[in-house]
DRENGUKOL-330920 format. One record per atom (N, C-alpha, C): residue in one letter; chain; atom name; z, y, x. Coordinates in steps of 0.05 Angstrom, whole numbers. Each point is the difference from the previous one (the first is absolute). Example, Ala and Ser with C-alpha at 12.3 -4.5 7.8 and 13.67 -1.06 7.14 Angstrom:
r type: A | mol: A | atom: N | up: 156 | north: -114 | east: 264
r type: A | mol: A | atom: CA | up: 0 | north: 24 | east: -18
r type: A | mol: A | atom: C | up: 0 | north: 24 | east: 18
r type: S | mol: A | atom: N | up: -14 | north: 21 | east: -7
r type: S | mol: A | atom: CA | up: 1 | north: 24 | east: 16
r type: S | mol: A | atom: C | up: 14 | north: 22 | east: -15
//
This chain:
r type: X | mol: A | atom: N | up: -1037 | north: -769 | east: 8149
r type: X | mol: A | atom: CA | up: -23 | north: 14 | east: -3
r type: X | mol: A | atom: C | up: 3 | north: 27 | east: 12
r type: X | mol: A | atom: N | up: -13 | north: 9 | east: 19
r type: X | mol: A | atom: CA | up: 6 | north: 27 | east: 12
r type: X | mol: A | atom: C | up: -14 | north: 22 | east: -12
r type: X | mol: A | atom: N | up: 11 | north: 25 | east: 0
r type: X | mol: A | atom: CA | up: -12 | north: 21 | east: -14
r type: X | mol: A | atom: C | up: -27 | north: 12 | east: 16
r type: X | mol: A | atom: N | up: -23 | north: -3 | east: -14
r type: X | mol: A | atom: CA | up: -26 | north: 10 | east: 9
r type: X | mol: A | atom: C | up: -5 | north: 25 | east: -12
r type: X | mol: A | atom: N | up: 17 | north: 18 | east: -5
r type: X | mol: A | atom: CA | up: -1 | north: 25 | east: -13
r type: X | mol: A | atom: C | up: -25 | north: 19 | east: 18
r type: X | mol: A | atom: N | up: 10 | north: 0 | east: 24
r type: X | mol: A | atom: CA | up: -14 | north: 18 | east: 22
r type: X | mol: A | atom: C | up: -32 | north: -10 | east: -3
r type: X | mol: A | atom: N | up: -4 | north: -25 | east: 2
r type: X | mol: A | atom: CA | up: -28 | north: -14 | east: -3
r type: X | mol: A | atom: C | up: -11 | north: 7 | east: -25
r type: X | mol: A | atom: N | up: 15 | north: -1 | east: -20
r type: X | mol: A | atom: CA | up: -14 | north: 5 | east: -28
r type: X | mol: A | atom: C | up: -7 | north: 30 | east: -3
r type: X | mol: A | atom: N | up: 16 | north: 17 | east: 13
r type: X | mol: A | atom: CA | up: -7 | north: 27 | east: -1
r type: X | mol: A | atom: C | up: -26 | north: 10 | east: 17
r type: X | mol: A | atom: N | up: -4 | north: -15 | east: 24
r type: X | mol: A | atom: CA | up: -23 | north: 2 | east: 18
r type: X | mol: A | atom: C | up: -20 | north: -10 | east: -13
r type: X | mol: A | atom: N | up: -1 | north: -19 | east: -14
r type: X | mol: A | atom: CA | up: -22 | north: -15 | east: -16
r type: X | mol: A | atom: C | up: -10 | north: 15 | east: -24
r type: X | mol: A | atom: N | up: 20 | north: 14 | east: -17
r type: X | mol: A | atom: CA | up: -5 | north: 18 | east: -21
r type: X | mol: A | atom: C | up: -16 | north: 24 | east: 12
r type: X | mol: A | atom: N | up: 9 | north: 10 | east: 22
r type: X | mol: A | atom: CA | up: -14 | north: 22 | east: 10
r type: X | mol: A | atom: C | up: -27 | north: -6 | east: 12
r type: X | mol: A | atom: N | up: -4 | north: -21 | east: 15
r type: X | mol: A | atom: CA | up: -23 | north: -9 | east: 7
r type: X | mol: A | atom: C | up: -22 | north: -6 | east: -24
r type: X | mol: A | atom: N | up: 12 | north: -9 | east: -20
r type: X | mol: A | atom: CA | up: -18 | north: -9 | east: -27
r type: X | mol: A | atom: C | up: -8 | north: 27 | east: -7
r type: X | mol: A | atom: N | up: 18 | north: 21 | east: -4
r type: X | mol: A | atom: CA | up: -8 | north: 26 | east: -9
r type: X | mol: A | atom: C | up: -20 | north: 12 | east: 12
r type: X | mol: A | atom: N | up: 1 | north: 0 | east: 30
r type: X | mol: A | atom: CA | up: -21 | north: 6 | east: 16
r type: X | mol: A | atom: C | up: -26 | north: -9 | east: -4
r type: X | mol: A | atom: N | up: 1 | north: -29 | east: -1
r type: X | mol: A | atom: CA | up: -27 | north: -16 | east: -2
r type: X | mol: A | atom: C | up: -10 | north: 6 | east: -28
r type: X | mol: A | atom: N | up: 15 | north: 3 | east: -17
r type: X | mol: A | atom: CA | up: -10 | north: 5 | east: -32
r type: X | mol: A | atom: C | up: -16 | north: 28 | east: -2
r type: X | mol: A | atom: N | up: 12 | north: 18 | east: 16
r type: X | mol: A | atom: CA | up: -14 | north: 26 | east: 1
r type: X | mol: A | atom: C | up: -24 | north: 3 | east: 16
r type: X | mol: A | atom: N | up: 2 | north: -15 | east: 23
r type: X | mol: A | atom: CA | up: -29 | north: -3 | east: 16
r type: X | mol: A | atom: C | up: -20 | north: -21 | east: -17
r type: X | mol: A | atom: N | up: 8 | north: -17 | east: -18
r type: X | mol: A | atom: CA | up: -17 | north: -15 | east: -14
r type: X | mol: A | atom: C | up: -16 | north: 17 | east: -20
r type: X | mol: A | atom: N | up: 18 | north: 19 | east: -13
r type: X | mol: A | atom: CA | up: -10 | north: 19 | east: -18
r type: X | mol: A | atom: C | up: -21 | north: 19 | east: 11
r type: X | mol: A | atom: N | up: 1 | north: 10 | east: 24
r type: X | mol: A | atom: CA | up: -17 | north: 16 | east: 15
r type: X | mol: A | atom: C | up: -22 | north: -16 | east: 5
r type: X | mol: A | atom: N | up: 2 | north: -22 | east: 12
r type: X | mol: A | atom: CA | up: -23 | north: -16 | east: 5
r type: X | mol: A | atom: C | up: -14 | north: -8 | east: -27
r type: X | mol: A | atom: N | up: 8 | north: -8 | east: -19
r type: X | mol: A | atom: CA | up: -11 | north: -4 | east: -22
r type: X | mol: A | atom: C | up: -16 | north: 23 | east: -11
r type: X | mol: A | atom: N | up: 8 | north: 22 | east: 2
r type: X | mol: A | atom: CA | up: -9 | north: 25 | east: -10
r type: X | mol: A | atom: C | up: -28 | north: 4 | east: 16
r type: X | mol: A | atom: N | up: 2 | north: -4 | east: 25
r type: X | mol: A | atom: CA | up: -24 | north: 3 | east: 18
r type: X | mol: A | atom: C | up: -20 | north: -24 | east: -5
r type: X | mol: A | atom: N | up: 11 | north: -21 | east: -5
r type: X | mol: A | atom: CA | up: -22 | north: -24 | east: -3
r type: X | mol: A | atom: C | up: -13 | north: 2 | east: -31
r type: X | mol: A | atom: N | up: 16 | north: 5 | east: -20
r type: X | mol: A | atom: CA | up: -11 | north: -1 | east: -25
r type: X | mol: A | atom: C | up: -8 | north: 23 | east: -16
r type: X | mol: A | atom: N | up: 11 | north: 25 | east: 15
r type: X | mol: A | atom: CA | up: -7 | north: 22 | east: -16
r type: X | mol: A | atom: C | up: -17 | north: 22 | east: 18
r type: X | mol: A | atom: N | up: -19 | north: -13 | east: 11
r type: X | mol: A | atom: CA | up: -22 | north: 17 | east: 14
r type: X | mol: A | atom: C | up: -13 | north: 22 | east: -18
r type: X | mol: A | atom: N | up: 5 | north: 23 | east: 9
r type: X | mol: A | atom: CA | up: -15 | north: 24 | east: -13
r type: X | mol: A | atom: C | up: -27 | north: 8 | east: 6
r type: X | mol: A | atom: N | up: -11 | north: -6 | east: 27
r type: X | mol: A | atom: CA | up: -25 | north: 7 | east: 9
r type: X | mol: A | atom: C | up: -15 | north: -25 | east: 2
r type: X | mol: A | atom: N | up: -27 | north: 2 | east: -1
r type: X | mol: A | atom: CA | up: -16 | north: -23 | east: 7
r type: X | mol: A | atom: C | up: -7 | north: -5 | east: 28
r type: X | mol: A | atom: N | up: -7 | north: -25 | east: 7
r type: X | mol: A | atom: CA | up: -6 | north: -4 | east: 29
r type: X | mol: A | atom: C | up: -20 | north: 22 | east: 15
r type: X | mol: A | atom: N | up: 3 | north: 6 | east: 19
r type: X | mol: A | atom: CA | up: -12 | north: 21 | east: 16
r type: X | mol: A | atom: C | up: -31 | north: -11 | east: 0
r type: X | mol: A | atom: N | up: -22 | north: 17 | east: -2
r type: X | mol: A | atom: CA | up: -27 | north: -8 | east: 7
r type: X | mol: A | atom: C | up: -5 | north: -7 | east: 22
r type: X | mol: A | atom: N | up: 14 | north: 9 | east: 22
r type: X | mol: A | atom: CA | up: -4 | north: -5 | east: 29
r type: X | mol: A | atom: C | up: 11 | north: -30 | east: 7
r type: X | mol: A | atom: N | up: -18 | north: -16 | east: 12
r type: X | mol: A | atom: CA | up: 9 | north: -27 | east: 6
r type: X | mol: A | atom: C | up: 22 | north: -2 | east: 16
r type: X | mol: A | atom: N | up: 0 | north: 15 | east: 22
r type: X | mol: A | atom: CA | up: 24 | north: -2 | east: 19
r type: X | mol: A | atom: C | up: 27 | north: 6 | east: -15
r type: X | mol: A | atom: N | up: -1 | north: 17 | east: -18
r type: X | mol: A | atom: CA | up: 22 | north: 12 | east: -15
r type: X | mol: A | atom: C | up: 12 | north: -22 | east: -18
r type: X | mol: A | atom: N | up: -24 | north: -16 | east: -13
r type: X | mol: A | atom: CA | up: 6 | north: -18 | east: -20
r type: X | mol: A | atom: C | up: 12 | north: -27 | east: 16
r type: X | mol: A | atom: N | up: -8 | north: -5 | east: 26
r type: X | mol: A | atom: CA | up: 14 | north: -17 | east: 13
r type: X | mol: A | atom: C | up: 29 | north: 3 | east: 10
r type: X | mol: A | atom: N | up: 4 | north: 28 | east: 3
r type: X | mol: A | atom: CA | up: 30 | north: 8 | east: 9
r type: X | mol: A | atom: C | up: 13 | north: -2 | east: -26
r type: X | mol: A | atom: N | up: -11 | north: 11 | east: -23
r type: X | mol: A | atom: CA | up: 20 | north: -5 | east: -25
r type: X | mol: A | atom: C | up: 1 | north: -30 | east: -8
r type: X | mol: A | atom: N | up: -16 | north: -19 | east: 8
r type: X | mol: A | atom: CA | up: 3 | north: -27 | east: -7
r type: X | mol: A | atom: C | up: 23 | north: -9 | east: 18
r type: X | mol: A | atom: N | up: 1 | north: 6 | east: 23
r type: X | mol: A | atom: CA | up: 20 | north: -12 | east: 21
r type: X | mol: A | atom: C | up: 27 | north: 11 | east: -9
r type: X | mol: A | atom: N | up: 1 | north: 25 | east: -9
r type: X | mol: A | atom: CA | up: 22 | north: 11 | east: -9
r type: X | mol: A | atom: C | up: 10 | north: -14 | east: -26
r type: X | mol: A | atom: N | up: -17 | north: -5 | east: -18
r type: X | mol: A | atom: CA | up: 10 | north: -17 | east: -26
r type: X | mol: A | atom: C | up: 8 | north: -29 | east: 9
r type: X | mol: A | atom: N | up: -10 | north: -13 | east: 20
r type: X | mol: A | atom: CA | up: 10 | north: -24 | east: 10
r type: X | mol: A | atom: C | up: 26 | north: 2 | east: 12
r type: X | mol: A | atom: N | up: 5 | north: 22 | east: 9
r type: X | mol: A | atom: CA | up: 27 | north: 4 | east: 14
r type: X | mol: A | atom: C | up: 21 | north: 2 | east: -19
r type: X | mol: A | atom: N | up: -8 | north: 15 | east: -21
r type: X | mol: A | atom: CA | up: 18 | north: 9 | east: -21
r type: X | mol: A | atom: C | up: 4 | north: -32 | east: -18
r type: X | mol: A | atom: N | up: -20 | north: -13 | east: -4
r type: X | mol: A | atom: CA | up: 5 | north: -28 | east: -11
r type: X | mol: A | atom: C | up: 19 | north: -17 | east: 11
r type: X | mol: A | atom: N | up: -4 | north: 1 | east: 29
r type: X | mol: A | atom: CA | up: 13 | north: -17 | east: 18
r type: X | mol: A | atom: C | up: 34 | north: 11 | east: -3
r type: X | mol: A | atom: N | up: 3 | north: 22 | east: 3
r type: X | mol: A | atom: CA | up: 25 | north: 14 | east: -4
r type: X | mol: A | atom: C | up: 15 | north: -3 | east: -28
r type: X | mol: A | atom: N | up: -19 | north: -2 | east: -20
r type: X | mol: A | atom: CA | up: 13 | north: -7 | east: -25
r type: X | mol: A | atom: C | up: 10 | north: -29 | east: 0
r type: X | mol: A | atom: N | up: -15 | north: -17 | east: 9
r type: X | mol: A | atom: CA | up: 7 | north: -27 | east: 1
r type: X | mol: A | atom: C | up: 22 | north: -4 | east: 15
r type: X | mol: A | atom: N | up: 3 | north: 11 | east: 25
r type: X | mol: A | atom: CA | up: 23 | north: -6 | east: 15
r type: X | mol: A | atom: C | up: 26 | north: 11 | east: -16
r type: X | mol: A | atom: N | up: -6 | north: 26 | east: -9
r type: X | mol: A | atom: CA | up: 26 | north: 11 | east: -17
r type: X | mol: A | atom: C | up: 11 | north: -20 | east: -20
r type: X | mol: A | atom: N | up: -22 | north: -10 | east: -19
r type: X | mol: A | atom: CA | up: 8 | north: -18 | east: -20
r type: X | mol: A | atom: C | up: 16 | north: -25 | east: 10
r type: X | mol: A | atom: N | up: -11 | north: -10 | east: 24
r type: X | mol: A | atom: CA | up: 14 | north: -24 | east: 10
r type: X | mol: A | atom: C | up: 26 | north: 7 | east: 10
r type: X | mol: A | atom: N | up: 6 | north: 21 | east: 11
r type: X | mol: A | atom: CA | up: 24 | north: 7 | east: 13
r type: X | mol: A | atom: C | up: 22 | north: 4 | east: -25
r type: X | mol: A | atom: N | up: -12 | north: 18 | east: -21
r type: X | mol: A | atom: CA | up: 18 | north: 4 | east: -23
r type: X | mol: A | atom: C | up: 10 | north: -28 | east: -17
r type: X | mol: A | atom: N | up: -18 | north: -18 | east: 3
r type: X | mol: A | atom: CA | up: 8 | north: -30 | east: -11
r type: X | mol: A | atom: C | up: 19 | north: -9 | east: 16
r type: X | mol: A | atom: N | up: -1 | north: 0 | east: 29
r type: X | mol: A | atom: CA | up: 21 | north: -8 | east: 14
r type: X | mol: A | atom: C | up: 25 | north: 13 | east: -3
r type: X | mol: A | atom: N | up: 0 | north: 28 | east: -1
r type: X | mol: A | atom: CA | up: 26 | north: 16 | east: -8
r type: X | mol: A | atom: C | up: 11 | north: -11 | east: -26
r type: X | mol: A | atom: N | up: -13 | north: -4 | east: -21
r type: X | mol: A | atom: CA | up: 9 | north: -5 | east: -26
r type: X | mol: A | atom: C | up: 10 | north: -30 | east: 1
r type: X | mol: A | atom: N | up: -13 | north: -16 | east: 15
r type: X | mol: A | atom: CA | up: 14 | north: -29 | east: 2
r type: X | mol: A | atom: C | up: 25 | north: 3 | east: 20
r type: X | mol: A | atom: N | up: 2 | north: 17 | east: 21
r type: X | mol: A | atom: CA | up: 27 | north: 2 | east: 15
r type: X | mol: A | atom: C | up: 22 | north: 14 | east: -23
r type: X | mol: A | atom: N | up: -9 | north: 18 | east: -16
r type: X | mol: A | atom: CA | up: 17 | north: 13 | east: -16
r type: X | mol: A | atom: C | up: 9 | north: -22 | east: -21
r type: X | mol: A | atom: N | up: -15 | north: -18 | east: -7
r type: X | mol: A | atom: CA | up: 10 | north: -23 | east: -23
r type: X | mol: A | atom: C | up: 17 | north: -16 | east: 12
r type: X | mol: A | atom: N | up: -5 | north: -5 | east: 31
r type: X | mol: A | atom: CA | up: 16 | north: -23 | east: 14
r type: X | mol: A | atom: C | up: 31 | north: 17 | east: 6
r type: X | mol: A | atom: N | up: 0 | north: 23 | east: 5
r type: X | mol: A | atom: CA | up: 24 | north: 17 | east: 2
r type: X | mol: A | atom: C | up: 18 | north: -7 | east: -26
r type: X | mol: A | atom: N | up: -14 | north: 7 | east: -23
r type: X | mol: A | atom: CA | up: 15 | north: -3 | east: -26
r type: X | mol: A | atom: C | up: 7 | north: -28 | east: -6
r type: X | mol: A | atom: N | up: -16 | north: -19 | east: 9
r type: X | mol: A | atom: CA | up: 8 | north: -29 | east: -6
r type: X | mol: A | atom: C | up: 19 | north: -12 | east: 22
r type: X | mol: A | atom: N | up: 7 | north: 17 | east: 21
r type: X | mol: A | atom: CA | up: 14 | north: -10 | east: 23
r type: X | mol: A | atom: C | up: -7 | north: -18 | east: 18
r type: X | mol: A | atom: N | up: -27 | north: 0 | east: 3
r type: X | mol: A | atom: CA | up: -15 | north: -14 | east: 24
r type: X | mol: A | atom: C | up: -16 | north: 15 | east: 16
r type: X | mol: A | atom: N | up: 7 | north: 22 | east: 3
r type: X | mol: A | atom: CA | up: -16 | north: 22 | east: 18
r type: X | mol: A | atom: C | up: 0 | north: -12 | east: 27
r type: X | mol: A | atom: N | up: 22 | north: -8 | east: 14
r type: X | mol: A | atom: CA | up: -2 | north: -11 | east: 25
r type: X | mol: A | atom: C | up: -5 | north: -29 | east: 5
r type: X | mol: A | atom: N | up: -12 | north: -16 | east: -23
r type: X | mol: A | atom: CA | up: -7 | north: -24 | east: 4
r type: X | mol: A | atom: C | up: -28 | north: -2 | east: 4
r type: X | mol: A | atom: N | up: -9 | north: -16 | east: 17
r type: X | mol: A | atom: CA | up: -30 | north: -3 | east: 7
r type: X | mol: A | atom: C | up: -14 | north: -20 | east: -24
r type: X | mol: A | atom: N | up: -19 | north: 12 | east: -7
r type: X | mol: A | atom: CA | up: -14 | north: -9 | east: -23
r type: X | mol: A | atom: C | up: -12 | north: -28 | east: 3
r type: X | mol: A | atom: N | up: -8 | north: -4 | east: 24
r type: X | mol: A | atom: CA | up: -11 | north: -25 | east: 10
r type: X | mol: A | atom: C | up: 20 | north: -24 | east: 7
r type: X | mol: A | atom: N | up: 19 | north: 6 | east: 14
r type: X | mol: A | atom: CA | up: 17 | north: -20 | east: 9
r type: X | mol: A | atom: C | up: 31 | north: 3 | east: -9
r type: X | mol: A | atom: N | up: 4 | north: 24 | east: -10
r type: X | mol: A | atom: CA | up: 31 | north: 2 | east: -12
r type: X | mol: A | atom: C | up: 17 | north: 12 | east: 16
r type: X | mol: A | atom: N | up: -6 | north: 2 | east: 28
r type: X | mol: A | atom: CA | up: 19 | north: 7 | east: 22
r type: X | mol: A | atom: C | up: 4 | north: 31 | east: -3
r type: X | mol: A | atom: N | up: 20 | north: 10 | east: 12
r type: X | mol: A | atom: CA | up: 5 | north: 29 | east: 1
r type: X | mol: A | atom: C | up: -21 | north: 16 | east: 16
r type: X | mol: A | atom: N | up: -7 | north: 20 | east: -9
r type: X | mol: A | atom: CA | up: -15 | north: 19 | east: 11
r type: X | mol: A | atom: C | up: 15 | north: 20 | east: 17
r type: X | mol: A | atom: N | up: -2 | north: -3 | east: 26
r type: X | mol: A | atom: CA | up: 20 | north: 20 | east: 12
r type: X | mol: A | atom: C | up: -2 | north: 32 | east: -9
r type: X | mol: A | atom: N | up: 26 | north: 12 | east: 4
r type: X | mol: A | atom: CA | up: 3 | north: 28 | east: -5
r type: X | mol: A | atom: C | up: -20 | north: 13 | east: 13
r type: X | mol: A | atom: N | up: -1 | north: -1 | east: 26
r type: X | mol: A | atom: CA | up: -20 | north: 14 | east: 16
r type: X | mol: A | atom: C | up: -29 | north: -1 | east: -12
r type: X | mol: A | atom: N | up: -9 | north: -20 | east: -9
r type: X | mol: A | atom: CA | up: -27 | north: -6 | east: -8
r type: X | mol: A | atom: C | up: -1 | north: 14 | east: -27
r type: X | mol: A | atom: N | up: 19 | north: -3 | east: -21
r type: X | mol: A | atom: CA | up: 2 | north: 18 | east: -24
r type: X | mol: A | atom: C | up: -1 | north: 29 | east: 5
r type: X | mol: A | atom: N | up: 14 | north: 8 | east: 23
r type: X | mol: A | atom: CA | up: -3 | north: 27 | east: 3
r type: X | mol: A | atom: C | up: -23 | north: 15 | east: 12
r type: X | mol: A | atom: N | up: -17 | north: -20 | east: 13
r type: X | mol: A | atom: CA | up: -27 | north: 9 | east: 10
r type: X | mol: A | atom: C | up: -18 | north: -7 | east: -20
r type: X | mol: A | atom: N | up: 0 | north: -18 | east: -18
r type: X | mol: A | atom: CA | up: -18 | north: -5 | east: -21
r type: X | mol: A | atom: C | up: 15 | north: -4 | east: -25
r type: X | mol: A | atom: N | up: 9 | north: 20 | east: -16
r type: X | mol: A | atom: CA | up: 19 | north: -5 | east: -23
r type: X | mol: A | atom: C | up: -13 | north: -15 | east: -18
r type: X | mol: A | atom: N | up: -24 | north: -3 | east: -6
r type: X | mol: A | atom: CA | up: -14 | north: -18 | east: -19
r type: X | mol: A | atom: C | up: -12 | north: -30 | east: 7
r type: X | mol: A | atom: N | up: 12 | north: -6 | east: 25
r type: X | mol: A | atom: CA | up: -7 | north: -24 | east: 8
r type: X | mol: A | atom: C | up: 10 | north: -25 | east: -18
r type: X | mol: A | atom: N | up: -11 | north: -22 | east: -3
r type: X | mol: A | atom: CA | up: 7 | north: -21 | east: -15
r type: X | mol: A | atom: C | up: 4 | north: -24 | east: 18
r type: X | mol: A | atom: N | up: -4 | north: 5 | east: 25
r type: X | mol: A | atom: CA | up: 3 | north: -25 | east: 18
r type: X | mol: A | atom: C | up: 14 | north: 7 | east: 23
r type: X | mol: A | atom: N | up: 16 | north: -25 | east: 11
r type: X | mol: A | atom: CA | up: 11 | north: 7 | east: 25
r type: X | mol: A | atom: C | up: -23 | north: -4 | east: 20
r type: X | mol: A | atom: N | up: 12 | north: 8 | east: 28
r type: X | mol: A | atom: CA | up: -21 | north: 3 | east: 21
r type: X | mol: A | atom: C | up: -15 | north: -26 | east: 6
r type: X | mol: A | atom: N | up: 12 | north: -22 | east: -2
r type: X | mol: A | atom: CA | up: -16 | north: -23 | east: 6
r type: X | mol: A | atom: C | up: -20 | north: -8 | east: -22
r type: X | mol: A | atom: N | up: 8 | north: 4 | east: -23
r type: X | mol: A | atom: CA | up: -20 | north: -2 | east: -25
r type: X | mol: A | atom: C | up: -22 | north: 20 | east: 0
r type: X | mol: A | atom: N | up: 7 | north: 25 | east: 7
r type: X | mol: A | atom: CA | up: -16 | north: 19 | east: 0
r type: X | mol: A | atom: C | up: -22 | north: -5 | east: 21
r type: X | mol: A | atom: N | up: 5 | north: -11 | east: 27
r type: X | mol: A | atom: CA | up: -20 | north: -10 | east: 15
r type: X | mol: A | atom: C | up: -17 | north: -18 | east: -10
r type: X | mol: A | atom: N | up: 9 | north: -21 | east: -13
r type: X | mol: A | atom: CA | up: -14 | north: -21 | east: -13
r type: X | mol: A | atom: C | up: -20 | north: 7 | east: -20
r type: X | mol: A | atom: N | up: 10 | north: 24 | east: -16
r type: X | mol: A | atom: CA | up: -18 | north: 9 | east: -23
r type: X | mol: A | atom: C | up: -21 | north: 12 | east: 13
r type: X | mol: A | atom: N | up: 3 | north: 18 | east: 23
r type: X | mol: A | atom: CA | up: -23 | north: 18 | east: 11
r type: X | mol: A | atom: C | up: -20 | north: -19 | east: 15
r type: X | mol: A | atom: N | up: 12 | north: -24 | east: 9
r type: X | mol: A | atom: CA | up: -18 | north: -19 | east: 14
r type: X | mol: A | atom: C | up: -24 | north: -13 | east: -13
//
């Protein structure tokens, strides 16, 4: 088993960054201080902003889940094993996407 300490450090830093972003997003989504504007155009703009925040929140939570799974795979010694076929995930792929759970071939099939 190779040492994945550098990947673990990167994942932990990314996890912290995402958790902070989720805290800020949550604050904006759930702790609105002022009521909606009386102006219809302003309301539309506020709703668009709200939808963007909700999408960012969802995306952040999904990425956080992938990072937590990758950290678990590091701890269990299966970090560089594809979750679909069991083959090795290339070092270059893990460097590019440190939370990936799939080798390149299986990732193409998952996205298809």
